[in-house]
Structure formats: C-alpha cells, structure tokens
C-alpha positions in Angstrom: 101.2 -31.9 61.0 102.7 -28.3 62.9 102.8 -25.3 61.0 105.5 -22.5 61.9 105.3 -19.0 60.3 107.9 -16.2 60.8 106.9 -13.0 61.8 109.9 -11.9 60.7 108.1 -11.0 57.0 105.2 -9.2 58.6 107.8 -6.9 60.1 109.4 -6.0 56.8 106.1 -5.1 56.0 105.5 -3.4 58.3 108.8 -0.9 58.5 109.1 -0.6 55.0 105.3 0.5 54.1 106.2 4.0 56.0 109.2 4.5 54.3 107.7 3.9 50.7 104.7 6.6 52.0 107.3 9.1 53.1 109.4 8.4 49.5 106.0 9.2 47.8 105.3 12.8 49.4 107.6 14.8 47.7 107.2 17.1 49.9 105.3 21.0 49.4 107.2 21.5 46.1 105.7 18.5 44.5 102.5 19.3 43.2 102.9 21.6 39.8 100.4 24.4 41.6 103.0 24.9 44.0 106.0 24.5 42.2 104.9 26.8 39.2 104.6 29.7 41.5 106.6 32.4 40.2 108.8 34.0 43.3 107.1 36.3 46.0 108.9 38.9 47.8 107.9 40.0 51.9 105.5 42.9 51.6 104.8 45.1 54.7 103.5 48.5 55.4 100.6 50.7 57.4 97.4 52.2 56.2 96.7 55.9 58.0 93.2 57.7 57.3 93.8 61.5 58.9 96.9 60.4 60.3 95.3 57.0 62.4 95.5 53.8 61.8 93.1 52.2 60.0 92.6 49.1 61.2 90.3 45.8 59.5 90.9 47.8 56.4 91.6 45.6 53.1 94.3 46.2 51.0 94.5 44.9 47.2 97.6 45.3 45.4 97.3 44.5 41.6 100.3 44.1 39.4 100.7 46.7 36.5 102.4 44.5 34.0 101.2 40.8 32.6 103.9 38.9 34.7 102.5 40.0 38.3 100.4 38.2 40.3 97.7 40.5 43.0 98.0 40.2 46.5 95.9 41.0 49.5 96.4 42.0 53.3 94.3 43.3 56.1 95.0 46.0 58.4 96.0 45.7 62.1 94.8 47.5 65.4 98.0 49.5 64.3 97.1 49.9 60.6 100.1 47.3 60.1 100.0 44.9 57.3 101.8 41.8 55.8 100.5 41.3 51.9 99.9 37.5 50.8 99.6 36.4 47.4 100.2 32.8 48.0 100.4 31.8 51.2 99.9 34.3 54.5 102.6 36.7 54.5 104.7 35.7 51.9 105.1 38.9 49.3 104.1 39.8 46.1 105.6 39.7 42.7 108.6 41.8 41.8 107.3 44.8 39.8 105.0 47.8 39.9 101.4 47.0 41.7 98.1 49.8 41.8 97.0 49.9 45.3 93.2 50.2 46.5 92.1 50.2 50.1 88.8 49.3 51.2 87.1 49.0 54.4 83.0 49.2 55.2 80.8 47.8 57.7 77.0 48.1 58.6 75.9 50.4 61.1 72.5 51.6 62.4 70.5 54.5 62.3 72.2 56.5 64.2 75.3 55.8 62.9 77.1 53.1 65.3 78.9 50.2 63.8 76.7 46.7 64.0 78.1 43.3 64.1 74.7 41.8 63.5 71.9 42.3 60.6 68.8 42.6 62.9 65.1 43.9 61.2 65.5 44.1 57.3 66.2 47.7 56.8 67.7 48.3 60.1 71.1 49.0 58.9 73.4 50.0 55.9 76.1 49.9 54.6 79.3 52.4 55.1 82.2 53.1 53.8 85.1 54.0 56.0 87.5 55.0 53.7 86.8 57.7 50.7 86.0 55.7 47.7 88.6 57.1 45.8 90.8 54.9 47.7 88.8 51.4 46.6 89.5 51.9 42.9 92.8 51.0 41.5 92.7 54.1 38.7 91.5 56.4 41.1 93.8 55.7 44.5 97.2 57.3 43.4 99.0 54.7 45.0 101.4 52.3 43.3 104.3 50.7 45.0 107.1 49.0 43.4 108.4 45.7 44.7 112.2 44.5 44.2 113.4 41.0 44.4 114.2 41.2 47.9 112.5 40.3 51.4 112.9 43.9 52.7 109.7 45.9 50.8 108.5 48.0 53.8 106.6 50.6 52.2 105.7 54.1 53.6 103.4 54.1 55.4 99.6 55.0 53.1 98.7 58.6 53.9 94.4 58.4 53.9 92.8 61.8 53.6 89.2 62.3 54.0 
C-alpha cells in the first residue's frame, strides 16, 4: 500500500501562522498602559549657570495640577535638553509645571571630580548647583506647556 502525502496543508499552515501572529499584535497602542497615557507635547530648553551651559544636570518637572504627569531631562554639553515623560524626548503634559534642577558628583579632597570611589572617606558628594534650585518650592522656576509641539523654553538662568 502506497501512501501519498500532500505538502499543500503544511504549506497553508506555514503561510497562515505568521499572518495570525501579526493580526494578534495590535501595535504600540494595544496595551492599556500606552493607550491610557495623557497626551504629551515636545518641550526643550537650556540650563545656564552663571551664564555658562550646565552639562549633565538633571531637570525635573512636577505638574502643579492633578491632571499632569512629571517629566525629566538631562542636559548635554551645551546645557540643552529635551523632556521625557514616557519615552525619550516625548515631552510633557499640558499645563503648569514647577522645575527643579540638580547636579552632583563625587570629588576628592583636592576638589577634583572623580569617576570612581577609591578608599572609604576619600571622596565626598558635591552639589554643583545651588541647593535652592533642587527644590520645586524654592527654585522659583515654573513653566507653562501648551498643546503644541513647539514648547521651546527660555533658558533657565541659574546664579551662584
């Protein structure tokens, strides 16, 4: 008795399997965490300390009202930043936000910035930004984000 098998059913399954997988993938907005996000709008700016660009500073945005979401940014070598709420550079929710700016690092006893900690007690943490700017209430910096992707902020002018 000779048996003949057709390859057609197997080929149909192999062809349909990827299609079924693609249909099952709803794209980036299929999960509720992404779908339920409030809209955000591109926000960028610059931080200057005594008129000079401040690199590697963390800029934190806290919404004033209950509807907004907080965001963060890190400045580049020119003191420039783009704010992130959910994804890199996506921006902030619409409304008023208070701003805090921080930059600290480890320094040795001579005051030189160090990348690695050696002996215990050989380095201390130093704030490179006056502490008033690291507090939302004391920084005196507030911004307003509009429902536009053109929220270029005036430079934050910090003073020692």
